[in-house]
Structures are given as C-alpha cells and as structure tokens.
N, C-alpha and C positions, 0 to 999 in steps of 0.2 A: 504494500500500500504506500501511496505517496504521502506528502505532507499536506495535500489538499484532497478533499473529497471529490471524486469524479462520478459520472453516471455509471461507469463500469463497476466501481467499488460499491455504489449504492445498490446496484442490481445484485451483487454478491452478498451484501448485508441483508437484503430482503430475503434471499434464499436461506442463509444460515440462521437468521434471527426469527423469521416468520414462516419459512417453508414456501415462500412465494417465488415461483420461477418467472422471471421477466427478462427479456432481452434488453441489454443496455441501450441499444439503438432505439428501442421502443420508448424508453424513458427519455432519451435525448431528443427524439423527434416530437414528443408530447410532454415537455417539461412542466407545463401549466395544467395538466390534467390532474384531477384529485387522486390521491393515493388509493381511494376506494375503487377507482376504475382499474387499477392494477391488482386489486384483491387484498390490499394492505389495510388492516384496521388499526385502531389506536393502540392496542396491545403490541402488535407487531412493530409499530413505530417506536414505542417505548423500549422494546428490545434492541432496536437499531440504535437508539439514543444511548443506551447503556454501553453498547460496544464502542460507540464513538467516544463516549466519556472516558472509557478505559484506554482507548487508543491515543487520544490527544491530551488526557490529563486535565480536562476542564469540563464543566457542566454544559450540556446541550439541551436547550429548551425545545425539544422536538415536537412536543404536543401543540405548539403554536403553528406548526407547519402543516399545510394542507396539500402541498404539491412537491414533487421532486425538486423543482427549481427553488422553491422557498427553503427547503432543507439544505440544499447545496449552498445557497446564498448565506444562510444563517451560519453554517459550519465554517465555510471558507472566509466569511467576513470576520468571524471571531478569531480564526487562526491568523489572519492578516493583522488584526488589531493587536494580538498578543505577540506578534513577531518583533 
C-alpha cells in the first residue's frame, strides 16, 4: 500500500473488510456513486475505517463519507495535512 489511498486499495479494503468484490475501475469510473450501490453498508465502512486507522496511525471519520470519492478525499487530505 502507498502513502495515499487509491481506488485500487479501497477496492481491496472493501473485499477484506466487508467481503464486497468490486473492481477498482468501477469505483474510479463512478466515484460519486453511494457506497450502497457497490453493496457496502455502514458496518463495512467502519471496518475499512478501522484498517485505515491502523495503517496510517490516525483516526478516520469514515461514517461521514457516502461515496468512494468522499472517503479518498477525507483520507488523503488528512494525510497531506499531517505531512
């Protein structure tokens, strides 16, 4: 994993945290689609947030994110601000 969250890494996290298989190109081509359209619910999103918090060592307020684009923006903005 890189020092920034990518659509590919998010797709992988969706698989390992929530058992949701989604192609990274699908996430990237529909970044503003709600997570529900990909089959991800709030518990799955919390699982992803937990893995991200462990990876980056800082809290991730993922419950405020409704789309892949929002989550990537939140995480990557926090990483940029902390750098």
